[in-house]
C-alpha positions in Angstrom: -29.4 126.7 8.1 -27.1 123.9 8.9 -28.8 120.6 9.6 -27.8 118.2 12.4 -26.5 115.6 9.9 -24.1 117.8 8.2 -21.4 120.3 9.3 -18.1 121.4 8.2 -16.5 119.0 5.7 -13.3 119.2 7.8 -14.3 119.1 11.4 -11.7 120.5 13.8 -11.7 117.2 15.5 -10.6 115.6 12.3 -7.7 117.9 11.9 -6.6 117.3 15.5 -6.9 113.6 15.4 -5.2 113.4 12.1 -2.3 115.1 13.5 -2.1 112.8 16.5 -2.3 109.7 14.2 0.2 111.2 11.7 -1.9 109.9 8.9 -4.1 111.7 6.3 -7.7 111.1 7.0 -8.7 111.3 3.4 -7.0 110.6 0.8 -19.4 115.4 -24.3 -21.7 116.7 -27.0 -25.5 116.6 -26.6 -27.6 114.0 -28.4 -31.2 114.0 -29.6 -33.6 112.2 -27.3 -36.0 109.4 -28.3 -39.5 109.3 -26.8 -39.5 107.9 -23.2 -40.1 104.1 -23.3 -42.1 104.0 -20.1 -44.3 106.3 -18.0 -43.0 108.1 -15.1 -42.4 106.4 -11.8 -41.9 102.9 -13.4 -38.8 100.9 -12.4 -36.3 99.8 -15.0 -37.7 97.5 -17.7 -37.9 93.9 -16.6 -34.9 91.8 -17.2 -35.0 89.2 -19.9 -34.9 85.6 -18.8 -31.2 85.2 -19.4 -30.4 88.2 -17.4 -32.7 87.0 -14.5 -30.9 83.6 -14.6 -27.6 85.4 -14.4 -28.7 87.5 -11.4 -29.9 84.4 -9.6 -26.4 83.0 -9.9 -25.0 86.2 -8.3 -27.2 86.8 -5.1 -25.8 90.2 -4.3 -27.5 92.6 -1.8 -27.9 95.5 -4.2 -29.4 97.9 -1.9 -27.8 96.9 1.3 -24.0 97.1 0.4 -22.0 99.5 -1.9 -21.2 98.2 -5.3 -17.6 97.9 -6.6 -17.5 100.7 -9.3 -15.3 101.0 -12.3 -15.0 103.6 -15.1 -12.5 103.3 -17.9 -10.6 106.5 -18.1 -10.7 106.4 -21.9 -14.4 106.3 -22.8 -13.7 105.0 -26.3 -13.0 101.7 -24.5 -16.7 101.7 -23.4 -17.8 102.2 -26.9 -15.6 99.5 -28.3 -16.9 97.0 -25.8 -13.8 97.2 -23.4 -16.1 97.0 -20.4 -18.2 94.0 -20.6 -20.8 92.3 -18.3 -22.1 88.8 -18.7 -25.7 90.1 -18.0 -27.9 91.5 -20.7 -28.2 95.4 -20.6 -31.3 97.2 -21.5 -31.3 100.9 -22.7 -33.8 103.6 -22.2 -33.9 107.4 -22.2 -34.1 109.6 -19.1 -37.5 111.1 -18.5 -37.5 114.7 -19.7 -33.8 114.2 -20.9 -32.5 114.9 -17.3 -30.9 112.1 -15.3 -30.3 112.7 -11.6 -27.8 110.3 -9.8 -28.6 110.4 -6.2 -31.9 110.8 -4.4 -30.7 112.6 -1.3 -31.5 116.2 -0.3 -29.9 117.8 -3.3 -30.8 115.4 -6.0 -34.4 115.2 -4.9 -34.9 118.9 -4.9 -33.4 119.3 -8.3 -36.0 116.8 -9.7 -38.8 118.5 -7.7 -37.8 121.9 -9.0 -37.7 120.7 -12.5 -41.5 120.2 -12.2 -43.2 119.1 -15.4 -40.0 119.0 -17.3 -39.5 115.7 -15.7 -36.4 113.8 -14.7 -35.3 110.3 -14.0 -33.8 109.7 -10.4 -31.4 106.8 -9.8 -31.3 106.1 -6.1 -30.8 103.0 -3.8 -33.7 104.2 -1.7 -37.2 105.3 -2.7 -37.3 108.1 -0.1 -35.3 111.2 0.9 -34.0 111.6 4.4 -34.7 115.0 5.9 -31.6 115.2 8.0 -32.3 118.3 10.1 -35.0 116.1 12.0 -32.7 113.1 12.5 -31.8 113.8 16.1 -35.5 114.0 17.1 -36.1 110.6 15.3 -33.3 109.2 17.4 -34.8 110.4 20.6 -38.3 109.3 19.8 -39.8 112.7 19.6 -40.7 112.1 15.9 -41.8 108.8 14.3 -38.9 107.8 12.1 -41.1 107.3 9.0 -41.9 111.0 9.3 -38.4 112.3 8.7 -38.2 110.5 5.3 -40.1 111.7 2.2 -41.2 109.3 -0.5 -39.5 110.4 -3.8 -42.5 109.4 -5.9 -44.7 111.7 -3.9 -42.1 114.5 -3.6 -41.3 114.5 -7.3 -44.6 113.6 -9.0 -43.3 114.3 -12.5 -40.1 112.4 -12.1 -39.4 108.7 -12.8 -37.6 106.6 -10.2 -35.1 103.8 -10.9 -34.2 102.0 -7.8 -30.4 101.2 -8.0 -27.0 102.6 -8.1 -24.9 104.2 -10.9 -21.8 102.3 -11.7 -20.2 104.1 -14.7 -20.6 107.1 -16.9 -20.0 107.0 -20.6 -19.6 110.7 -21.6 -19.3 109.9 -25.3 -22.6 108.1 -25.5 -24.1 110.3 -22.8 -25.2 107.4 -20.8 -25.0 106.1 -17.3 -25.0 102.3 -16.4 -26.9 101.5 -13.4 -27.3 98.3 -11.4 -31.1 98.2 -10.7 -33.4 95.6 -9.0 -34.3 94.5 -12.5 -30.7 94.2 -13.7 -28.3 96.4 -15.7 -29.6 99.4 -17.7 -28.0 102.1 -19.7 -29.8 105.5 -19.1 -29.2 108.0 -21.8 -29.4 111.6 -20.9 -29.3 115.1 -22.2 -28.4 116.6 -18.9 -26.7 114.6 -16.0 -26.9 115.7 -12.4 -24.6 114.1 -10.0 -25.8 114.4 -6.4 -24.2 111.5 -4.5 -23.8 113.4 -1.2 -21.5 112.4 1.7 -20.7 109.8 4.1 -19.4 109.8 7.7 -15.8 110.7 7.9 -13.8 108.2 9.9 -10.3 108.4 11.0 -7.8 105.5 11.5 -8.4 105.5 15.3 -7.9 102.0 16.9 -11.2 100.4 17.6 -13.3 103.1 16.1 -14.9 100.9 13.4 -15.5 98.1 15.8 -16.8 99.8 18.9 -18.2 103.3 17.9 -21.6 104.2 16.5 -22.3 106.6 13.6 -25.0 109.2 13.2 -25.5 109.9 9.5 -28.6 107.9 8.3 -32.0 106.9 9.7 -30.6 103.4 10.3 -27.9 104.9 12.4 -30.5 107.0 14.4 -32.7 104.0 15.1 -29.8 101.8 16.1 -28.5 104.5 18.5 -31.8 104.8 20.1 -32.2 101.1 20.6 -28.6 101.0 21.8 -29.2 103.6 24.5 -32.4 101.9 25.7 -30.4 98.6 25.9 -27.9 100.3 28.0 -30.6 101.3 30.5 -31.7 97.6 30.7 -28.1 96.5 31.3 -27.7 99.2 34.0 -30.9 98.0 35.7 -29.4 94.5 35.8 -25.9 95.4 36.7 -24.5 93.8 39.8 -21.9 96.4 40.7 -21.9 100.2 40.9 -19.0 100.4 38.5 -20.7 98.3 35.9 -23.9 100.4 36.3 -21.9 103.7 35.9 -20.2 102.5 32.7 -23.5 101.5 31.2 -24.9 105.1 32.0 -21.9 106.8 30.5 -22.3 108.1 26.9 -19.4 109.7 24.9 -20.1 111.9 21.9 -17.1 112.7 19.7 -17.6 115.9 17.6 -19.2 119.0 18.9 -20.6 120.3 15.6 -24.4 120.5 15.1 -24.7 116.6 14.8 -23.0 115.9 18.0 -24.6 118.7 20.1 -28.1 118.1 18.9 -27.9 114.2 19.2 -26.5 114.3 22.7 -29.2 116.9 23.8 -32.0 114.9 22.4 -30.8 111.5 23.7 -30.0 112.9 27.2 -33.7 113.9 27.3 -34.8 110.4 26.3 -32.7 108.9 29.1 -34.0 111.4 31.7 -37.6 110.6 30.7 -37.0 106.9 30.6 -35.3 106.6 33.9 -38.6 107.1 35.8 -39.5 103.6 34.7 -36.3 102.1 36.1 -36.7 102.2 39.9 -33.1 100.9 40.5 -31.7 103.7 38.4 -33.5 106.8 39.7 -30.6 107.7 42.0 -27.9 106.6 39.6 -25.6 109.1 38.1 -25.7 109.5 34.3 -22.5 110.8 32.6 -22.5 112.5 29.2 -19.2 113.5 27.7 -18.8 115.7 24.7 -15.3 115.7 23.0 -13.9 118.0 20.3 -10.5 119.2 19.2 -11.7 122.8 18.7 -11.4 125.4 21.5 -15.1 125.6 21.9 -18.2 123.7 20.8 -20.3 124.7 17.8 -17.4 126.7 16.2 -19.5 127.5 13.1 -21.8 129.9 15.0 -21.3 133.3 16.7 -19.4 133.1 19.9 -22.2 134.3 22.1 -24.5 131.5 20.9 -21.8 128.8 21.3 -21.2 130.1 24.8 -24.8 129.9 25.6 -25.0 126.3 24.2 -22.0 125.3 26.4 -23.6 126.8 29.4 -26.9 125.0 28.9 -25.2 121.7 28.4 -23.0 122.1 31.5 -26.0 122.9 33.6 -27.4 119.6 32.5 -24.4 117.8 33.7 -22.6 117.4 30.4 -18.8 117.2 30.6 -17.3 119.2 27.7 -13.8 118.2 26.7 -12.5 120.8 24.1 -9.1 120.7 22.6 -9.3 117.0 23.0 -9.3 114.1 20.6 -10.2 110.5 20.7 -7.1 108.3 20.7 -8.6 104.7 20.9 -11.8 102.9 21.5 -12.2 99.5 23.2 -15.3 97.5 24.0 -15.8 99.0 27.4 -13.9 102.3 27.3 -12.8 105.4 25.4 -9.4 106.8 25.6 -8.8 110.5 25.1 -5.8 112.6 24.2 -5.8 114.2 27.7 -4.9 110.9 29.2 -8.4 110.2 30.4 -9.9 106.7 30.2 -13.7 106.9 30.2 -15.4 103.5 31.0 -18.3 103.3 28.6 -20.3 101.2 26.2 -21.4 104.0 24.1 -19.1 106.1 21.8 -20.9 108.1 19.1 -18.9 109.4 16.2 -20.2 112.7 14.8 -16.9 114.3 13.6 -17.7 115.4 10.1 -18.5 114.1 6.7 -16.7 113.5 3.4 -17.7 113.2 -0.2 -19.1 109.9 -1.3 -16.1 107.8 -2.4 -18.3 106.5 -5.3 -17.4 109.7 -7.0 -13.8 108.6 -7.5 -15.0 105.8 -9.9 -17.1 107.8 -12.2 -14.4 109.7 -14.2 -15.3 113.1 -12.8 -12.7 115.9 -12.0 -12.2 115.9 -8.2 -10.5 118.1 -5.7 -8.2 117.0 -2.9 -11.3 116.2 -0.8 -12.9 114.0 -3.4 -15.5 116.6 -4.3 -16.6 117.2 -7.8 -15.2 120.5 -9.2 -17.9 122.6 -10.7 -18.0 126.3 -12.0 -20.2 129.1 -10.7 -23.2 127.7 -12.7 -22.8 124.3 -11.1 -21.5 122.7 -14.4 -18.8 120.0 -13.9 -15.5 121.3 -15.3 -14.8 120.1 -18.8 -18.4 118.7 -19.4 -21.1 120.9 -20.9 -24.1 119.0 -19.9 -23.0 117.4 -16.6 -23.8 119.1 -13.3 -23.0 118.4 -9.6 -24.2 119.8 -6.3 -24.7 119.1 -2.7 -22.2 117.6 -0.3 -20.2 115.8 -2.9 -19.5 118.9 -5.0 -17.1 121.8 -4.5 -19.5 124.6 -5.2 -18.3 128.2 -5.6 -20.5 131.0 -4.2 -20.5 134.4 -5.7 -21.9 135.7 -2.4 -18.8 134.5 -0.6 -15.9 134.8 -3.0 -13.0 132.6 -2.4 -15.1 130.2 -0.2 -17.0 127.0 -1.2 -20.4 126.1 0.1 -20.4 124.0 3.3 -22.3 120.6 3.3 -25.6 121.8 4.7 -29.2 121.2 3.7 -29.8 125.0 3.6 -27.1 125.4 0.8 -28.1 122.2 -1.0 -31.7 123.5 -1.4 -30.6 126.8 -2.9 -28.1 125.0 -5.2 -31.0 122.7 -6.4 -33.2 125.7 -7.2 -30.4 127.5 -9.2 -29.4 124.3 -11.0 -33.0 123.5 -12.1 -33.2 126.9 -13.6 -29.9 126.6 -15.3 -31.0 123.3 -16.9 -34.2 124.9 -18.0 -32.1 127.5 -20.0 -31.9 130.4 -17.6 -28.2 129.9 -17.0 -26.9 132.1 -14.3 -24.1 131.9 -11.7 -25.0 130.6 -8.2 -25.2 133.2 -5.5 -26.6 132.7 -2.1 -26.0 134.4 1.2 -26.8 132.2 4.2 -29.9 133.3 6.2 -28.5 132.1 9.5 -27.9 129.1 11.6 -30.1 127.2 14.2 -29.8 124.3 16.5 -31.9 122.7 19.1 -30.5 121.9 22.7 -33.2 119.4 23.8 -36.6 120.1 24.9 -37.6 123.8 24.8 -34.0 125.0 24.4 -32.4 126.2 21.2 -30.2 128.8 19.6 -30.8 130.7 16.3 -28.9 133.3 14.5 -31.4 134.6 11.8 -30.6 137.6 9.6 -28.3 139.0 12.4 -31.0 138.5 15.1 -29.6 136.0 17.8 -32.1 134.1 19.8 -31.7 131.7 22.7 -33.8 129.5 25.0 -37.5 128.8 24.1 -37.5 131.4 21.4 -34.5 130.0 19.7 -36.0 126.4 19.9 -39.3 127.6 18.5 -37.6 129.4 15.6 -35.5 126.3 14.9 -38.4 124.0 14.8 -40.4 126.6 12.7 -37.5 126.8 10.1 -37.2 123.0 9.8 -40.9 122.7 9.4 -40.8 125.3 6.5 -38.1 123.4 4.7 -39.7 120.0 5.0 -41.5 119.2 1.7 -45.1 117.9 1.3 -48.0 119.2 3.4 -48.8 115.7 4.5 -45.2 115.4 6.1 -45.5 118.7 7.8 -48.8 117.7 9.4 -47.4 114.4 10.6 -44.4 116.1 12.2 -46.7 118.7 13.9 -48.8 116.0 15.2 -45.7 114.3 16.7 -44.6 117.5 18.2 -48.0 118.2 19.7 -48.2 114.6 21.2 -44.7 115.1 22.7 -46.0 118.1 24.6 -48.4 116.0 26.6 -46.7 112.6 26.8 -43.1 111.5 27.6 -41.1 109.7 25.0 -41.8 106.1 24.3 -39.2 103.7 25.6 -39.9 100.7 23.5 -36.7 99.2 22.2 -37.1 97.8 18.7 -33.9 96.2 17.7 -35.8 93.2 16.3 -37.2 95.4 13.5 -35.8 94.2 10.2 -34.7 90.9 11.7 -37.8 88.7 11.5 -37.7 85.2 12.9 -37.4 82.5 10.2 -40.8 80.7 9.7 -40.6 77.4 11.6 -38.1 78.4 14.1 -39.1 78.1 17.7 
């Protein structure tokens, strides 16, 4: 079932805004394996002194910013030493012969499904974000740590290398990775590319400077802090107009991400206002904008209409067949001529394949997704595979269509791919079980096996399915505990923007 962090690769809003801006929004043989040189779960081998010295001269933020990637189109150049680096490079074999590039939903599940065969995961983070629960983490219903799963626990037979892949040498069957210990060449028998997707942004004036994203856990935490800050600013506002702009929230994109995030955060604000005496009579304004003729276009019409009705009853202003034209510091301009005074614009208008894929020498389609066949094998490469949001995956159950970027499909792709790597190579075939979404507290919609549910029952089924998908019993219990607590207590309103920004020792 589609998760809130992912929806159609090309959102209707994207197509509409792209038309308005008149710009395009996007633009080898196997080898024998030596015995692994280290036990599973160890990081890359420690760098030699000369490499450590070189790293000290280049203090880059490896895990905080994307690396500049480069791959020579002629891989013989790599073998001949055409691509050089002043730092020493260590070499090692992928655990179990399988190298998984990307530790997101798709990549982590491949490693988990491989079981005792083992794998090496290259990921800039040591945890996997369970995106279906991201809206509840943003609203404070769930503790943010509970919507991420440690890769070392989720994949006990896999080895984790913390870093990023920079190049693939198909002739030497190796991947060069920038790790926290330096450069390392990881040799593989089977390579799995699962780099996922990023938020798809359009060249809309002011979007990058004044809008907020909703794709990662950092985005969710930042959005929650931002919304609570707006309440503080509204409490201190000296004029009604200023107070109204602080309490106006615009969400652009009415797919799963936008609808669920808006519903959860509106619940947070409603709960929080009881602690702000000056705001109890103040009017909140929530605006949902999308270029499509209706919200949630991916689901059956009856469920979409129900969702629209529920949001409208809660005072949400729905602007369909409308796009965002520009954003300024204190206002959003819409294509219908409306200027909305606001300090909060949330962009949830679709995703696109990770641009890192364009630097790895893989065959890509017009959307930047890796081309794979029906067995998830990358075209032209016998032992290279790809799946998830960054791959164009054909599905025999839906001939002529490719899988949408959802966690439901990524999980089924991972299960099939793990079996194909193990030798049981069969084409991927999966018919979607249904689609679910929450609409805030005790409200939801679900279309499961043709059975369409709304209200409390839809909400309950949605939560049950997400809990079923969440790996690890310990994580399931933590989430259930959070849900149970939320039944008896209102959401916490502590604003924690200071997290991750500690004061320097000695400063006053």
